[in-house]
C-alpha positions as CSV (number, residue, x, y, z in Angstrom):
1,Q,88.4,-6.8,15.9
2,V,88.1,-4.6,12.8
3,Q,90.4,-1.5,12.5
4,L,90.2,1.1,9.8
5,V,93.2,3.2,8.9
6,E,92.8,6.3,6.8
7,S,95.3,8.2,4.7
8,G,95.5,10.9,2.1
9,G,94.2,14.0,3.8
10,G,96.1,17.3,3.7
11,L,96.1,20.9,2.5
12,V,95.2,21.8,-1.0
13,Q,94.2,24.9,-2.9
14,A,90.7,25.4,-4.2
15,G,90.3,23.6,-7.5
16,G,92.8,21.0,-6.5
17,S,92.5,17.2,-5.9
18,L,93.1,14.8,-3.1
19,R,92.6,11.0,-2.8
20,L,91.6,9.4,0.5
21,S,92.1,5.8,1.3
22,C,90.7,3.6,4.1
23,A,92.1,0.1,4.6
24,A,90.4,-2.4,7.0
25,S,92.1,-5.1,9.0
26,G,90.2,-7.9,10.4
27,S,87.2,-9.8,9.1
28,I,84.7,-7.6,7.2
29,F,83.1,-10.3,5.1
30,S,79.7,-9.3,6.6
31,I,80.1,-5.6,5.7
32,N,78.3,-4.5,2.6
33,V,78.6,-0.8,2.5
34,M,81.7,1.3,2.8
35,G,81.5,5.0,2.8
36,W,82.9,8.4,3.8
37,Y,81.4,11.0,6.1
38,R,82.8,14.5,7.0
39,Q,82.5,16.8,9.9
40,A,83.3,20.5,9.8
41,P,84.0,22.5,13.0
42,G,80.8,23.1,14.9
43,K,78.7,21.0,12.5
44,Q,77.3,17.5,12.5
45,R,78.9,14.6,10.7
46,D,77.4,14.3,7.2
47,L,77.4,11.6,4.6
48,V,79.7,12.2,1.6
49,A,79.5,9.0,-0.4
50,Q,78.8,5.3,0.0
51,I,79.4,2.2,-2.1
52,T,78.3,-1.4,-1.9
53,R,80.2,-4.6,-2.6
54,G,78.5,-4.8,-5.9
55,G,79.4,-1.2,-6.8
56,S,76.2,0.7,-6.2
57,T,76.9,4.2,-5.1
58,N,75.2,7.1,-3.2
59,Y,76.5,10.6,-3.1
60,A,75.6,13.8,-1.2
61,D,74.3,16.4,-3.7
62,S,77.1,18.8,-2.7
63,V,79.8,16.5,-4.1
64,K,78.1,14.9,-7.1
65,G,80.2,15.3,-10.2
66,R,83.3,16.2,-8.2
67,F,83.9,13.2,-5.9
68,T,84.2,9.5,-6.9
69,I,84.0,6.6,-4.4
70,S,85.5,3.3,-5.3
71,R,86.5,0.1,-3.5
72,D,88.9,-2.8,-3.8
73,N,87.2,-5.8,-2.1
74,A,90.3,-7.9,-2.3
75,K,92.2,-5.3,-0.4
76,N,89.3,-4.3,2.0
77,T,90.0,-0.7,0.9
78,V,87.7,2.1,0.0
79,Y,88.9,5.3,-1.8
80,L,87.5,8.8,-2.3
81,Q,88.8,10.7,-5.2
82,M,88.1,14.4,-4.6
83,N,88.4,16.8,-7.5
84,S,87.5,20.5,-7.9
85,L,87.8,21.0,-4.2
86,K,86.2,24.0,-2.6
87,P,86.8,25.7,0.7
88,E,83.5,24.4,2.0
89,D,84.8,20.8,1.6
90,T,87.2,21.5,4.5
91,A,86.4,19.0,7.2
92,V,87.6,15.9,9.0
93,Y,86.8,12.9,6.8
94,Y,85.9,9.6,8.3
95,C,85.5,6.3,6.6
96,S,82.6,4.1,7.5
97,F,82.0,0.4,7.2
98,G,78.5,-1.0,7.8
99,S,75.2,-0.7,6.0
100,W,73.3,2.1,4.2
101,L,71.8,3.4,7.5
102,E,74.2,2.2,10.2
103,T,78.0,2.4,10.7
104,Q,79.6,-0.5,12.5
105,Y,83.1,0.7,12.3
106,W,84.6,4.2,12.0
107,G,88.1,5.3,10.9
108,Q,90.1,7.7,13.0
109,G,89.5,10.6,10.7
110,T,91.8,12.6,8.4
111,Q,91.8,16.3,8.0
112,V,91.2,17.9,4.6
113,T,91.8,21.6,4.3
114,V,91.0,23.6,1.1
115,S,92.4,27.1,0.9
116,S,90.8,29.8,-1.2
């Protein structure tokens, strides 16, 4: 059984930074892609960023140049460094373990609130 535990959300002013972490317990040797999605109130869950075991990345256009995804394979952990945060980045952020197109495991979600 794989469990994902997220941390690092919170309240920050516009222009500030936050770093999210997501650590997996259990066997994830078959998982290639780790990523982050977000869901704002009343909206669908959208992709933010993804990273493969080899380090290939994919970002949503809205976060390119501001967010950086990274992973530590030895620790089964994925990170999301978020800089220059905007109020429109406010959402619940979920980590995702799976493939480019399918999530096998979701984190519990962590709230990120950016005040103007």
